[in-house]
N, C-alpha and C positions, 0 to 999 in steps of 0.2 A: 078917595072912596075905595073900600075893599073890593077886590075883584074875585071872580070865580077861579077855582083851581084848574090849571090847564093840564090835561091828561092826553098822552099819546097812546093810541091803541095799536100795538105792533101785532101783526097776525098774518097768517097765510090765507089766500083767497078761498080755499075750501072750507075755512071756518067762518066765512063771512056771515052766514045766517045767525049764528050764536053771538058773534061779535057785534052785529047790528043790534041785537036785543040788549047787550051790555051797554052799548052806546046810548040807546034810548033811556035805559034805566038810570045811568049816571046823569043825564041831562035833567031828569026829574028830581034828582037830589041836589041840584044847583052846581054841578060840576060842568066844566067846559071840555068835553072830549073831542079829540081830533081823529077823524076817520076819512080815508082817502075818497071814497065814493060820495061822502057827504060834503067835504070841505074843499076838494079840488075843483077849480072852475074850468069850464070848457076852454081848451087851448093852452092851459098851463102845462109846463114841463114837470111831470111828476118826479123825475129823477133830481130835479132841483128843489121843488117845493116840499117833498117829503122830508129830506134832511133838515130843511129850515124849520118845519113844524116840530120835528123831533127835538132839535136843539133849543127851541123856544119853550118847550114844555117843562112843567114843574115836576112831573113824574111820568114814568113809562110803565105801562101795563103790557107785558109780553104774554099774549094769549096762546095757549098750547093745547094740542090734542094728540092722540096716537098717530093720526095721519099727517100732522104738520111738523112734528118735532124734528124729523129727518128730511123734510122737504127742501129741495134746492130752490133757490129763487131770491127775490129781493128781500124777503122776510129775514134771511140770514144777515144781509147787510144792515137792516134796521137793528137787529140785535147787536151787531158789532158797533154801530153808532151809539147805541144806548150804553154799552159797556165803556166806550170811550168817554162819553159824557159823565159817567159815574165816577171817573177818576178825579174829576174836579171837585167833588163833594167832600165835605169834612167827614171824618170817620164816624160811623154810626148813623149817617143820614139815610133815610128811606127814599130811594130814588127809582129803583127797579123792583117791580113786584111781578114774579111769574104767576100767571092766572091759569090754572088748570081747568079747562072746559070739561074734561072728563078725566077719569083715572089714568094717568100716564106717567112715565118717568121723565125727570127733568134732564135737559141737555147738560153735559158736563160743565160748560162754561157758565151756566146759571145756577149750579148746585150750591153756591155759597149764599144764595138769597132764599129766604123762607117763602115758600109758595102758598097761595090760598086756593083751596079746592072749591071752585065756584059751583060744582055739582052737588055739594053737600048742603044740608039744611041751613047752616049758619054761614055759608060761603059769602053771600053778599054783605052780611053784617060785618064779618071779619075784614072784608075788603075795604069797607067804609072806615073802619077803625084804623087801618093802615094809612089810608088817604088823610085822615084827620091828624095822624102823627106827623105826616109830611107838612101839613098846613101849620102845625105848631112850630116846626123849624123855620117856616117862612115868616111867621109873626102876624101882625095885625093887617098886613096888606091883602091877605086872602081870607075869604069867608069860610067859616067852619061848615061841616056837613052834618045835618041832623040825622041821627040814627034812632029810629023808632020801630025797627022791624024785629020781630022775634021768630017769624016763620017765613019761609019762602018756598016756592015750588021747586021741584027737582027737574032741571031741564032734561029733555029726552036725549038719549045718546046720539052722538053725531054719526050719521051714516055717510060713508064716502060716496059721493055721486058727482057726475060731471058738472062742472061749474064754468062760468065764463073764463076764458083764458086769462091767466094772471100775467101782468106785465113783468116779465123776467129779464134779468140781465144775463145773457148767455156768456159764460166765461170764454175769452179768446184762448185758443190753444197756444201753448208756449212754443216759441220757435225753436227752443233748445231744451234738452232735458236738463233739469237742475243737477248740478254737480257739486259735491262738497267743496267748500272753500279751501283752496290750497295755499295756506299762509306760511308754509315752512320756509325758512331761510336757508339758502345754500351755504354750507360751511365754506368759508374762505380758506384757500391753502395758506399754510403758515409760511412766512417769508423764509427763504433759503439763506442760511448763514454758513459762510465758509470759514473754517477755523484753521489757522496756521499753528503748527506745533513745532517750533524750532528744536525742541528737545529730541524729537524723533529723528532729526537729521544729524545728531552728534555721531561722529565716527567711533566705532568700537576700537578699544585699545588692542594692539597686537603684542604678543610676548616678545620681548627684546632680549638678545643675547647678553649675558653678563659681561660687563666691562671691568677692566682693571680699576681698582679703587681710586687711582690717581686721576682717571679721565671721567669720573662720575659727574662732576659739576658741569663740565663741557657738554656732555651728552644731555643733561637736564635742560640746559639753556637751549639747545638745538630743538628738542622735542617741544618745549614750551613755545618757541617761536612758531613751529608748525601749527600747534593748536590755536594760537592767537590769530594766525592768518585765516584758519578755517572758520573761527567764530566771526571775524570781521566779514568774511564772505557770506556767511549765513545771514547776518544782520543786514547787509546790503541787499541781498536777494529778497529778504522778508519785507524790507521797506519798499522795494520796487513792487512786489505783489500787492501789498496793502494799498498802494496808490493806484493800482490798475484794476483790482477786483473789489467791488463793494461788498462789505460784510453783510449789510442788510439792504433790502429793497426799500426805497423811500415811499411810504404809503401816501395815497391821495389824501389831501386835507379833509377832515370831517366837517361837513357844513355846521355852522353855528346856529343858535336859536334865532328865529326870524329870518333865516335864509330862505330864499324863494327861487323858483324857476317857472318858466312858462312852457306849457305843453305845446308841442308842435302839431298835435293832432286836433285840438279843439280851441287852443288859445287860453285855456284855463291857467290861472296862477296857482301854483302849489306851494304849500308851506312845509318846512322841514320840522319834524318832531324827533328829537334826540332819543337814543336808546336809554333805558333806565327804568327805575321803579316809579310808581305813582300810587296815590291812595284812591281806591275805587269803592263805590257804594256809599250808603248812608243809613241812618237809623230811622228815616221818615216813613218807610213802608216795608212790608215783609219781603217783597221781591227785590229790595235794595239792600237787604241785610245778608251777611254781616259786612261791615267795613273791612277791607282786606287790601294787602299790598300786591301789586301786579307788576311784573317786569315785561317790557315790550322791547323788541328790536326796533331800530330806527326805521322811520317810514316818512312818506310825503302824504299830505292830505290837501284836498281842494280848499282854496281860501274862502270860496263862497259856494252856495248852492248852484247846481247846474241851471243855466238860464233857458228861457224859451228859444232864443236864437241858436244856442249850442245844440239843444235837443232837436230843433227843426232841421239842422244839417244832417243829423243822424237819420231822421225820418226821410229826408230827400235822398239819402244814400241807400235807402231800403234796408237799413240795419236796425231800425227801431219802429215800434208801433206808434202811431200818433196818440196823443192824450185822448182818453175816452170822451171827455167833454172839453170843448175849446173855450168855455167861459170861465170866469172866476166867480166868487160868491156875489160880487156886486157889479161885475162888468160882463155884459153879454158877449163881447168880443175880447178875447184875451190872448190865447196862444197864437192866433192868426193875425194879430194886430201889431204893427211895427212899433207902436207906442209902448208896448210891454216887452220888447226884446230883452231888456236887462232885468226882467223879473224872473223869479224862479219858476220852472215848469211845475205844473200840478196835474192832478188826475192821472198820475202814472203809478203803476203797480210796482211791487218789488221786482218782478220779472222784467218789467220795462227798464227799471233802474239798472239792473244787472246787465242787460243788453247794452245799454248806453256806455257803461263803464268799460265793458269789453271793447266796444267800438272805439273808445278814446284811448285804448292801451293801458287802462287801469282796472281797478276792481272796487267793489263796495268795501268800505272800512269795516273792521270787526267792531263789535260793541265796545270792547276795551279801547281800541284805537280812537274811536269817536269820543269817548269820555275823557281820555287823557288830553286830546287836542282841545277839548272844550274847557276843562277845569284846571289843567296844569298838574304838576306832580304833587302838590300839597293839598289837593281836594277842595278847591274853591266851590262854593255853592252855585255861583253863576260864573260865566266866562271872565268877567271883570273883577270878581272878588266875592266877599262873603255876604254883602248886603244888596238887596234888590234896589234897582234904580230904573224907573219907568222911562227915563230919557234915553236909555241905552239899548232898548229892545222894542221890537214890534210885537205887541201883545194886545189883549182886549182892553183898550183904554176908552176915553170918552167918545171915540169914533165908532166903537163897537156897539151894535144895537142889541145887546143881550143883557139879561138881568145881572150877570156877574161882572159887568164892565167896571173898570176902575176910572172914575171920573176925575181923579186928581192929576192925570196926565193927558196930553193931546199931541200925537205925533203926525197928524194930518192924513193918515192912511186908514181907509175904511176896512180894507182887508190886507192883501199881500203888498209888500213894499219892494222896491228895486233892491237887488243884492248889494251889499256894502253900504246901506243907508245909515248904519250905526257904527262908524269907525271907532268911537270911544268905547264901544262894548266889545272890542276884540279880545280874544283870549291871549294868554301869555305867548302862545306860538304863532300869533298873527292870523288866526282863523276868524272869519266874520260870520255873523248871523247864526251862531250856534245856539243861541237862545231865541225862541220865537220865530216869527215869519212863517215858516212851514215846518211840519214834522219831517224828519229825514230817515229814510230806510237805511238800515245797516245789514251786514251779511248774516248775522247770527239767527238761528232759530231761537224763539223765546222759551225760557224755562223759568217759572216763578220761584223756584228754589235752587237755581243753577249756582248762585254764589256760594252756597254751602259746600260745594264739592268742586268748584272750578279750579283749574291748574293755576299756578303762580306765574308761569312763563307763557306768554303769547296765547292766552285762552281764545278758543275759536267758537265757543258756545256749544249747546247740545248737538249731538250728531243727527238728530231729527226732531220733528215737532209739527204742530198744526199752524203756528203763527210765526212770522218774522218780526224782528224788533224794530221799533221806531224810537227816535230820540229827538229831544230839543224843544218840543212844544211848538206852538204856532201863534199867529195873530189872533186866533179865536180864544186862546187860553189865558188864564190869569197867572200871577206871579209864582204860585206854588208849582204849577205845571211846567214852567219853563226852566226849572232847576236842571243842572247838568247831570245829576244822578238819576233823574226820573226816567223810567223805562215802561214801555207797553208793547203788547204783542197784537198783531193784526194779520189777517189772511194775506198771503203774498199776492193774491189776485185782486185785492181791494184797490180801488181808485177813488180818492176822496179830494174834496176841494182844498184841503190844506196839507196834502202829502207831497213831498218832493224828495230830493236826495243830493248828496255830494259823493265824490269818488276818492280813492286813496291809491297808493302805489308803494311797493317795497323800495327801501333806500338803495338796495344794490341792483335794482332793475335797470 
């Protein structure tokens, strides 16, 4: 039986009166809108339930006013969640609609989406038209919305006034000032070569007094004997020096592909990635273009994502902040439960990930380092090859309770899986879980057109920005999202149920 369209109303608390009116109006049109004050039950954790409702919705309405567009608080996280969810949708799908409650400018990150002016006469009608187009994408499973309005009242301007306190997430101060990533390699001194030049040791001829013609041959034989003895002496000395003094220092052997080592700091296994070129980017989206060749110096990268047990040691050493939430999406006790020691740590920010890597004597990988370790030098679509295989990755399969779930596979995990659970999905360099499981923070600032001007040697990302890059997709995402080339930006202070990380290290460190 067809169902009602599920709509999430993203808004700031000071706009609640107008958003409440929109909520009641949508219900009269057969829509199922979600609003915190209406749908949250007493005792429910709003930081858990709100993301669930947002991700389960068919469409997101981002309600905006002059007072709310720059307001700090949880509304900004809701917008970030919505933008993240939008990445899953096919190109051209209507999923985010900015709804202007009054005449105001759109935030930069929403500027790509056409807004609807709800304060204008035809605002509600145009909104319903947009919702119906989304329903057309969903097919017969969702009931269409009847549009019979030609006129509507103009809402009164929103006046800022004190409202009940909004439940805000106060950002934790960073323990350290962010510093630019120092990924420069120290130039190795060239090996010293000692060159012997016997020719420089040849004695110079001295002028000889003229001899009588009859003694010329005798004198020639005598001088020739002297020269022969000198040459033999030089050759003997040269052979002696060559055996005693090495011409070249013997370099340390370069690790081969799939070489590994174990960190003494946290017990993490690191995989070696050889220096050289690889193919970066794809033609699937604008921020992945153009495909280009990148040369990287050799480096080491963590074989798996950092686990709960490893991160807990950093917390115990007072070098890391604990995860903001200790549960996972389906488990109320996760970080503090020994049953999940070998699972990836989640609900950690970019700043938390950076702190941990420094604690472990490593650093966050650059975006280019992460992509090379995941897809190899020839540009594989996935770590294991060109074709998707649901048996090789933790993604949204039949255990995932969302509309986009792929029911053709079943891995037994409702959300996060233990690290290394998919050994057949390893990359060519031996790195595990680089597709799915949890999104992974990398060092770079995000730039949607960075590839158009990025350097060919050891790119470090833009020098500044608003968001940091995440890679790899997660258990929540489907096959398109877990591609090795896909990239997205997120606030470095964000902590989400499917965000984790791994570290890297210079080869000469």
